[in-house]
NUZAGU-55554 format. One line per field, with one value per atom (N, C-alpha, C): chain; atom name; x, y, z; residue in three letters. Coordinates in nm, 2 decimals, padded with zeros to 4 digits. Layout:
% residues N
sedo: c(A, ...) $
dolo: c(CA, ...) $
east: c(X, ...) $
north: c(Y, ...) $
up: c(Z, ...) $
guke: c(ALA, ...) $
% end
This chain:
% residues 130
sedo: c(A, A, A, A, A, A, A, A, A, A, A, A, A, A, A, A, A, A, A, A, A, A, A, A, A, A, A, A, A, A, A, A, A, A, A, A, A, A, A, A, A, A, A, A, A, A, A, A, A, A, A, A, A, A, A, A, A, A, A, A, A, A, A, A, A, A, A, A, A, A, A, A, A, A, A, A, A, A, A, A, A, A, A, A, A, A, A, A, A, A, A, A, A, A, A, A, A, A, A, A, A, A, A, A, A, A, A, A, A, A, A, A, A, A, A, A, A, A, A, A, A, A, A, A, A, A, A, A, A, A, A, A, A, A, A, A, A, A, A, A, A, A, A, A, A, A, A, A, A, A, A, A, A, A, A, A, A, A, A, A, A, A, A, A, A, A, A, A, A, A, A, A, A, A, A, A, A, A, A, A, A, A, A, A, A, A, A, A, A, A, A, A, A, A, A, A, A, A, A, A, A, A, A, A, A, A, A, A, A, A, A, A, A, A, A, A, A, A, A, A, A, A, A, A, A, A, A, A, A, A, A, A, A, A, A, A, A, A, A, A, A, A, A, A, A, A, A, A, A, A, A, A, A, A, A, A, A, A, A, A, A, A, A, A, A, A, A, A, A, A, A, A, A, A, A, A, A, A, A, A, A, A, A, A, A, A, A, A, A, A, A, A, A, A, A, A, A, A, A, A, A, A, A, A, A, A, A, A, A, A, A, A, A, A, A, A, A, A, A, A, A, A, A, A, A, A, A, A, A, A, A, A, A, A, A, A, A, A, A, A, A, A, A, A, A, A, A, A, A, A, A, A, A, A, A, A, A, A, A, A, A, A, A, A, A, A, A, A, A, A, A, A, A, A, A, A, A, A, A, A, A, A, A, A, A, A, A, A, A, A) $
dolo: c(N, CA, C, N, CA, C, N, CA, C, N, CA, C, N, CA, C, N, CA, C, N, CA, C, N, CA, C, N, CA, C, N, CA, C, N, CA, C, N, CA, C, N, CA, C, N, CA, C, N, CA, C, N, CA, C, N, CA, C, N, CA, C, N, CA, C, N, CA, C, N, CA, C, N, CA, C, N, CA, C, N, CA, C, N, CA, C, N, CA, C, N, CA, C, N, CA, C, N, CA, C, N, CA, C, N, CA, C, N, CA, C, N, CA, C, N, CA, C, N, CA, C, N, CA, C, N, CA, C, N, CA, C, N, CA, C, N, CA, C, N, CA, C, N, CA, C, N, CA, C, N, CA, C, N, CA, C, N, CA, C, N, CA, C, N, CA, C, N, CA, C, N, CA, C, N, CA, C, N, CA, C, N, CA, C, N, CA, C, N, CA, C, N, CA, C, N, CA, C, N, CA, C, N, CA, C, N, CA, C, N, CA, C, N, CA, C, N, CA, C, N, CA, C, N, CA, C, N, CA, C, N, CA, C, N, CA, C, N, CA, C, N, CA, C, N, CA, C, N, CA, C, N, CA, C, N, CA, C, N, CA, C, N, CA, C, N, CA, C, N, CA, C, N, CA, C, N, CA, C, N, CA, C, N, CA, C, N, CA, C, N, CA, C, N, CA, C, N, CA, C, N, CA, C, N, CA, C, N, CA, C, N, CA, C, N, CA, C, N, CA, C, N, CA, C, N, CA, C, N, CA, C, N, CA, C, N, CA, C, N, CA, C, N, CA, C, N, CA, C, N, CA, C, N, CA, C, N, CA, C, N, CA, C, N, CA, C, N, CA, C, N, CA, C, N, CA, C, N, CA, C, N, CA, C, N, CA, C, N, CA, C, N, CA, C, N, CA, C, N, CA, C, N, CA, C, N, CA, C, N, CA, C, N, CA, C, N, CA, C, N, CA, C, N, CA, C, N, CA, C, N, CA, C, N, CA, C, N, CA, C, N, CA, C, N, CA, C, N, CA, C, N, CA, C) $
east: c(19.61, 19.52, 19.38, 19.31, 19.17, 19.08, 18.95, 18.85, 18.80, 18.74, 18.70, 18.60, 18.53, 18.44, 18.51, 18.64, 18.71, 18.80, 18.80, 18.88, 18.82, 18.90, 18.85, 18.88, 18.78, 18.79, 18.80, 18.88, 18.89, 18.79, 18.75, 18.66, 18.72, 18.86, 18.93, 18.95, 18.87, 18.86, 18.98, 19.06, 19.16, 19.11, 19.16, 19.12, 19.25, 19.23, 19.33, 19.30, 19.40, 19.38, 19.49, 19.45, 19.55, 19.57, 19.70, 19.73, 19.79, 19.80, 19.85, 20.00, 20.07, 20.21, 20.23, 20.12, 20.13, 20.14, 20.15, 20.15, 20.01, 19.99, 19.86, 19.88, 19.81, 19.82, 19.72, 19.76, 19.67, 19.65, 19.53, 19.49, 19.38, 19.32, 19.21, 19.08, 18.97, 18.84, 18.80, 18.70, 18.64, 18.58, 18.51, 18.46, 18.56, 18.68, 18.79, 18.84, 18.86, 18.91, 18.81, 18.68, 18.58, 18.57, 18.59, 18.59, 18.71, 18.82, 18.94, 18.94, 18.89, 18.89, 19.02, 19.07, 19.19, 19.31, 19.36, 19.48, 19.61, 19.69, 19.80, 19.94, 19.93, 20.06, 20.03, 20.12, 20.11, 20.25, 20.24, 20.36, 20.35, 20.44, 20.44, 20.51, 20.48, 20.56, 20.70, 20.79, 20.92, 20.93, 21.00, 21.03, 21.10, 21.06, 21.12, 21.05, 20.96, 20.89, 20.79, 20.80, 20.71, 20.58, 20.47, 20.34, 20.24, 20.16, 20.05, 19.92, 19.82, 19.69, 19.63, 19.58, 19.51, 19.60, 19.73, 19.83, 19.84, 19.84, 19.86, 20.00, 20.02, 20.16, 20.19, 20.10, 20.12, 20.02, 20.03, 19.94, 19.91, 19.79, 19.75, 19.69, 19.73, 19.68, 19.61, 19.51, 19.44, 19.43, 19.36, 19.34, 19.25, 19.16, 19.07, 19.11, 19.19, 19.22, 19.35, 19.39, 19.49, 19.44, 19.48, 19.43, 19.53, 19.53, 19.62, 19.57, 19.67, 19.64, 19.69, 19.60, 19.62, 19.66, 19.73, 19.77, 19.64, 19.59, 19.48, 19.52, 19.65, 19.70, 19.84, 19.89, 20.02, 20.12, 20.24, 20.35, 20.46, 20.53, 20.64, 20.61, 20.63, 20.62, 20.73, 20.69, 20.79, 20.79, 20.69, 20.69, 20.60, 20.64, 20.57, 20.54, 20.43, 20.39, 20.45, 20.56, 20.63, 20.54, 20.44, 20.35, 20.27, 20.23, 20.15, 20.24, 20.37, 20.46, 20.47, 20.48, 20.50, 20.37, 20.26, 20.13, 20.02, 20.01, 19.92, 19.77, 19.74, 19.60, 19.55, 19.64, 19.59, 19.49, 19.51, 19.42, 19.28, 19.26, 19.12, 19.07, 19.15, 19.10, 19.06, 19.13, 19.11, 19.14, 19.06, 19.09, 19.11, 19.03, 19.04, 19.15, 19.21, 19.31, 19.45, 19.46, 19.58, 19.62, 19.72, 19.76, 19.87, 19.88, 19.97, 20.10, 20.08, 20.20, 20.16, 20.26, 20.23, 20.29, 20.22, 20.26, 20.28, 20.39, 20.42, 20.37, 20.26, 20.20, 20.30, 20.28, 20.36, 20.35, 20.23, 20.21, 20.08, 20.06, 19.93, 19.82, 19.85, 19.75, 19.71, 19.80, 19.76, 19.69, 19.73, 19.67, 19.52, 19.49, 19.35, 19.27, 19.33, 19.25, 19.23, 19.33, 19.31, 19.22, 19.22, 19.13, 18.98, 18.96, 18.83, 18.77, 18.86, 18.82, 18.78, 18.82, 18.78, 18.65, 18.60, 18.46, 18.47, 18.36, 18.35, 18.30, 18.30, 18.25, 18.11, 18.02, 17.88, 17.87, 17.95, 17.94, 18.00, 18.11, 18.17, 18.07, 18.01, 17.92, 17.79, 17.75, 17.63, 17.67, 17.80, 17.85, 17.93, 18.06, 18.15, 18.16, 18.15, 18.17, 18.04, 17.93, 17.80, 17.79) $
north: c(16.62, 16.64, 16.66, 16.75, 16.78, 16.69, 16.71, 16.63, 16.71, 16.63, 16.70, 16.81, 16.81, 16.92, 17.05, 17.05, 17.17, 17.21, 17.12, 17.14, 17.25, 17.31, 17.40, 17.34, 17.36, 17.29, 17.39, 17.35, 17.43, 17.37, 17.45, 17.41, 17.30, 17.29, 17.19, 17.06, 17.05, 16.92, 16.89, 16.99, 16.97, 17.01, 16.95, 17.00, 17.06, 17.16, 17.22, 17.21, 17.17, 17.15, 17.24, 17.36, 17.44, 17.39, 17.36, 17.29, 17.40, 17.36, 17.45, 17.48, 17.40, 17.43, 17.53, 17.59, 17.69, 17.63, 17.50, 17.44, 17.40, 17.40, 17.36, 17.22, 17.12, 16.99, 16.98, 16.92, 16.92, 16.78, 16.75, 16.62, 16.64, 16.53, 16.54, 16.49, 16.54, 16.51, 16.37, 16.32, 16.19, 16.20, 16.31, 16.32, 16.30, 16.36, 16.36, 16.21, 16.14, 16.01, 15.91, 15.94, 15.86, 15.88, 16.00, 16.03, 15.97, 15.97, 15.92, 15.77, 15.70, 15.56, 15.52, 15.40, 15.34, 15.42, 15.49, 15.58, 15.49, 15.51, 15.43, 15.51, 15.64, 15.72, 15.86, 15.91, 16.05, 16.12, 16.23, 16.31, 16.43, 16.42, 16.52, 16.65, 16.76, 16.88, 16.87, 16.96, 16.95, 17.02, 16.97, 17.03, 17.17, 17.27, 17.40, 17.48, 17.42, 17.48, 17.59, 17.71, 17.82, 17.80, 17.80, 17.78, 17.90, 17.92, 18.02, 17.95, 18.01, 17.96, 17.94, 17.82, 17.79, 17.73, 17.74, 17.69, 17.53, 17.47, 17.33, 17.30, 17.21, 17.19, 17.04, 16.95, 16.81, 16.74, 16.61, 16.53, 16.40, 16.35, 16.22, 16.14, 16.01, 15.93, 15.80, 15.76, 15.64, 15.56, 15.45, 15.36, 15.43, 15.53, 15.60, 15.73, 15.80, 15.94, 15.99, 16.11, 16.19, 16.32, 16.38, 16.51, 16.59, 16.72, 16.81, 16.83, 16.85, 16.89, 17.04, 17.12, 17.27, 17.30, 17.41, 17.46, 17.53, 17.49, 17.56, 17.69, 17.70, 17.83, 17.85, 17.97, 18.01, 17.98, 17.95, 17.93, 17.84, 17.77, 17.68, 17.54, 17.44, 17.30, 17.26, 17.21, 17.18, 17.03, 16.95, 16.81, 16.74, 16.61, 16.52, 16.40, 16.33, 16.21, 16.09, 16.04, 15.93, 15.80, 15.79, 15.67, 15.67, 15.79, 15.80, 15.77, 15.81, 15.78, 15.62, 15.56, 15.41, 15.34, 15.39, 15.32, 15.43, 15.47, 15.58, 15.54, 15.41, 15.37, 15.41, 15.45, 15.50, 15.61, 15.69, 15.80, 15.76, 15.64, 15.58, 15.53, 15.48, 15.42, 15.52, 15.63, 15.73, 15.87, 15.92, 16.05, 16.17, 16.16, 16.27, 16.24, 16.13, 16.09, 16.09, 16.09, 16.08, 16.22, 16.28, 16.41, 16.38, 16.47, 16.45, 16.54, 16.66, 16.75, 16.86, 16.93, 17.03, 17.16, 17.27, 17.40, 17.49, 17.56, 17.67, 17.80, 17.85, 17.97, 18.09, 18.18, 18.30, 18.39, 18.40, 18.48, 18.45, 18.48, 18.45, 18.53, 18.66, 18.74, 18.69, 18.65, 18.60, 18.46, 18.38, 18.25, 18.28, 18.37, 18.40, 18.44, 18.52, 18.57, 18.46, 18.37, 18.26, 18.16, 18.13, 18.03, 18.08, 18.21, 18.27, 18.24, 18.23, 18.20, 18.06, 17.97, 17.83, 17.80, 17.68, 17.64, 17.55, 17.56, 17.47, 17.33, 17.23, 17.10, 17.11, 17.17, 17.19, 17.26, 17.37, 17.44, 17.36, 17.28, 17.20, 17.09, 17.02, 16.91, 16.96, 17.08, 17.13, 17.19, 17.20, 17.27, 17.17, 17.20, 17.12, 16.97, 16.94, 16.81, 16.73, 16.78, 16.72, 16.59) $
up: c(06.02, 05.90, 05.95, 05.89, 05.93, 05.85, 05.86, 05.79, 05.67, 05.57, 05.45, 05.48, 05.59, 05.63, 05.64, 05.67, 05.69, 05.57, 05.47, 05.35, 05.27, 05.18, 05.08, 04.95, 04.85, 04.73, 04.61, 04.51, 04.39, 04.28, 04.19, 04.08, 04.00, 04.00, 03.93, 04.01, 04.12, 04.20, 04.29, 04.33, 04.43, 04.56, 04.67, 04.80, 04.87, 04.95, 05.03, 05.17, 05.25, 05.40, 05.47, 05.51, 05.58, 05.72, 05.75, 05.88, 05.98, 06.10, 06.21, 06.19, 06.11, 06.09, 05.98, 05.93, 05.82, 05.68, 05.67, 05.53, 05.49, 05.36, 05.30, 05.23, 05.28, 05.23, 05.11, 05.00, 04.88, 04.83, 04.79, 04.73, 04.63, 04.58, 04.49, 04.55, 04.51, 04.56, 04.53, 04.60, 04.57, 04.43, 04.40, 04.26, 04.15, 04.18, 04.08, 04.06, 04.18, 04.17, 04.11, 04.13, 04.07, 03.92, 03.87, 03.73, 03.66, 03.73, 03.67, 03.66, 03.76, 03.77, 03.84, 03.81, 03.88, 03.84, 03.94, 03.93, 03.91, 03.81, 03.78, 03.80, 03.79, 03.79, 03.84, 03.92, 03.96, 03.93, 03.85, 03.82, 03.91, 04.01, 04.12, 04.07, 04.13, 04.11, 04.18, 04.16, 04.21, 04.35, 04.44, 04.57, 04.54, 04.60, 04.58, 04.46, 04.39, 04.28, 04.33, 04.28, 04.31, 04.22, 04.29, 04.21, 04.24, 04.15, 04.16, 04.16, 04.24, 04.25, 04.11, 04.09, 03.96, 03.85, 03.88, 03.78, 03.78, 03.66, 03.65, 03.68, 03.79, 03.84, 03.85, 03.83, 03.84, 03.75, 03.74, 03.65, 03.72, 03.70, 03.75, 03.63, 03.62, 03.51, 03.56, 03.49, 03.53, 03.40, 03.41, 03.29, 03.20, 03.24, 03.16, 03.10, 03.18, 03.15, 03.22, 03.17, 03.24, 03.28, 03.39, 03.43, 03.50, 03.47, 03.54, 03.69, 03.77, 03.91, 03.92, 03.98, 03.99, 04.13, 04.15, 04.28, 04.34, 04.45, 04.51, 04.57, 04.61, 04.67, 04.61, 04.62, 04.57, 04.68, 04.64, 04.74, 04.68, 04.77, 04.73, 04.77, 04.68, 04.71, 04.81, 04.92, 05.03, 05.06, 05.02, 05.05, 04.95, 04.92, 04.84, 04.91, 04.88, 04.95, 04.88, 04.93, 04.87, 04.86, 04.95, 04.95, 04.82, 04.77, 04.65, 04.53, 04.53, 04.42, 04.41, 04.52, 04.53, 04.50, 04.54, 04.52, 04.49, 04.36, 04.33, 04.35, 04.36, 04.38, 04.52, 04.61, 04.74, 04.72, 04.62, 04.59, 04.57, 04.51, 04.49, 04.62, 04.71, 04.83, 04.93, 04.95, 05.05, 05.00, 04.91, 04.85, 04.95, 05.06, 05.16, 05.27, 05.27, 05.37, 05.30, 05.17, 05.10, 05.04, 05.09, 05.03, 04.93, 04.83, 04.72, 04.74, 04.79, 04.81, 04.91, 04.96, 05.06, 05.00, 05.03, 04.98, 05.10, 05.10, 05.20, 05.13, 05.19, 05.12, 05.12, 05.02, 05.01, 05.14, 05.19, 05.31, 05.37, 05.50, 05.56, 05.50, 05.46, 05.40, 05.27, 05.18, 05.05, 05.07, 05.17, 05.19, 05.22, 05.32, 05.36, 05.24, 05.16, 05.04, 04.94, 04.92, 04.82, 04.87, 05.00, 05.06, 05.05, 05.05, 05.04, 04.90, 04.80, 04.66, 04.64, 04.73, 04.72, 04.79, 04.77, 04.82, 04.94, 05.02, 05.13, 05.07, 05.15, 05.10, 05.05, 05.12, 05.08, 04.94, 04.93, 04.80, 04.69, 04.72, 04.61, 04.57, 04.67, 04.64, 04.57, 04.58, 04.51, 04.38, 04.35, 04.23, 04.14, 04.13, 04.04, 04.09, 04.21, 04.26, 04.28, 04.21, 04.23, 04.15) $
guke: c(UNK, UNK, UNK, UNK, UNK, UNK, UNK, UNK, UNK, UNK, UNK, UNK, UNK, UNK, UNK, UNK, UNK, UNK, UNK, UNK, UNK, UNK, UNK, UNK, UNK, UNK, UNK, UNK, UNK, UNK, UNK, UNK, UNK, UNK, UNK, UNK, UNK, UNK, UNK, UNK, UNK, UNK, UNK, UNK, UNK, UNK, UNK, UNK, UNK, UNK, UNK, UNK, UNK, UNK, UNK, UNK, UNK, UNK, UNK, UNK, UNK, UNK, UNK, UNK, UNK, UNK, UNK, UNK, UNK, UNK, UNK, UNK, UNK, UNK, UNK, UNK, UNK, UNK, UNK, UNK, UNK, UNK, UNK, UNK, UNK, UNK, UNK, UNK, UNK, UNK, UNK, UNK, UNK, UNK, UNK, UNK, UNK, UNK, UNK, UNK, UNK, UNK, UNK, UNK, UNK, UNK, UNK, UNK, UNK, UNK, UNK, UNK, UNK, UNK, UNK, UNK, UNK, UNK, UNK, UNK, UNK, UNK, UNK, UNK, UNK, UNK, UNK, UNK, UNK, UNK, UNK, UNK, UNK, UNK, UNK, UNK, UNK, UNK, UNK, UNK, UNK, UNK, UNK, UNK, UNK, UNK, UNK, UNK, UNK, UNK, UNK, UNK, UNK, UNK, UNK, UNK, UNK, UNK, UNK, UNK, UNK, UNK, UNK, UNK, UNK, UNK, UNK, UNK, UNK, UNK, UNK, UNK, UNK, UNK, UNK, UNK, UNK, UNK, UNK, UNK, UNK, UNK, UNK, UNK, UNK, UNK, UNK, UNK, UNK, UNK, UNK, UNK, UNK, UNK, UNK, UNK, UNK, UNK, UNK, UNK, UNK, UNK, UNK, UNK, UNK, UNK, UNK, UNK, UNK, UNK, UNK, UNK, UNK, UNK, UNK, UNK, UNK, UNK, UNK, UNK, UNK, UNK, UNK, UNK, UNK, UNK, UNK, UNK, UNK, UNK, UNK, UNK, UNK, UNK, UNK, UNK, UNK, UNK, UNK, UNK, UNK, UNK, UNK, UNK, UNK, UNK, UNK, UNK, UNK, UNK, UNK, UNK, UNK, UNK, UNK, UNK, UNK, UNK, UNK, UNK, UNK, UNK, UNK, UNK, UNK, UNK, UNK, UNK, UNK, UNK, UNK, UNK, UNK, UNK, UNK, UNK, UNK, UNK, UNK, UNK, UNK, UNK, UNK, UNK, UNK, UNK, UNK, UNK, UNK, UNK, UNK, UNK, UNK, UNK, UNK, UNK, UNK, UNK, UNK, UNK, UNK, UNK, UNK, UNK, UNK, UNK, UNK, UNK, UNK, UNK, UNK, UNK, UNK, UNK, UNK, UNK, UNK, UNK, UNK, UNK, UNK, UNK, UNK, UNK, UNK, UNK, UNK, UNK, UNK, UNK, UNK, UNK, UNK, UNK, UNK, UNK, UNK, UNK, UNK, UNK, UNK, UNK, UNK, UNK, UNK, UNK, UNK, UNK, UNK, UNK, UNK, UNK, UNK, UNK, UNK, UNK, UNK, UNK, UNK, UNK, UNK, UNK, UNK, UNK, UNK, UNK, UNK, UNK, UNK, UNK, UNK, UNK, UNK, UNK, UNK, UNK, UNK, UNK, UNK, UNK, UNK, UNK, UNK, UNK, UNK, UNK, UNK, UNK, UNK, UNK) $
% end
């Protein structure tokens, strides 16, 4: 797993971490977990589910609110973080160390294009994550 300095961020507060194995790890930003408050439940997407960039594919609930989680890139859901299913509060403790699911991108070309549409940490922190 990389550091948040190398992550790409969506306006909807998800982070995307493209790994060397070709998969994109996905989580929510610190801003998102702070806005939600104490996370109580995570409704994960399904393994094998095909997703499109920007599509609402999962949900996260806290004592204060519920929020959709959007796919930062297009592809297939290939892994879920069972630790978050068992203890959703981990998202509050380490939002940049706790991934929610992994996406196998449709192709390297489409992944590059979609990642360009996302923001760097600096762009995110001076915009939607401010």
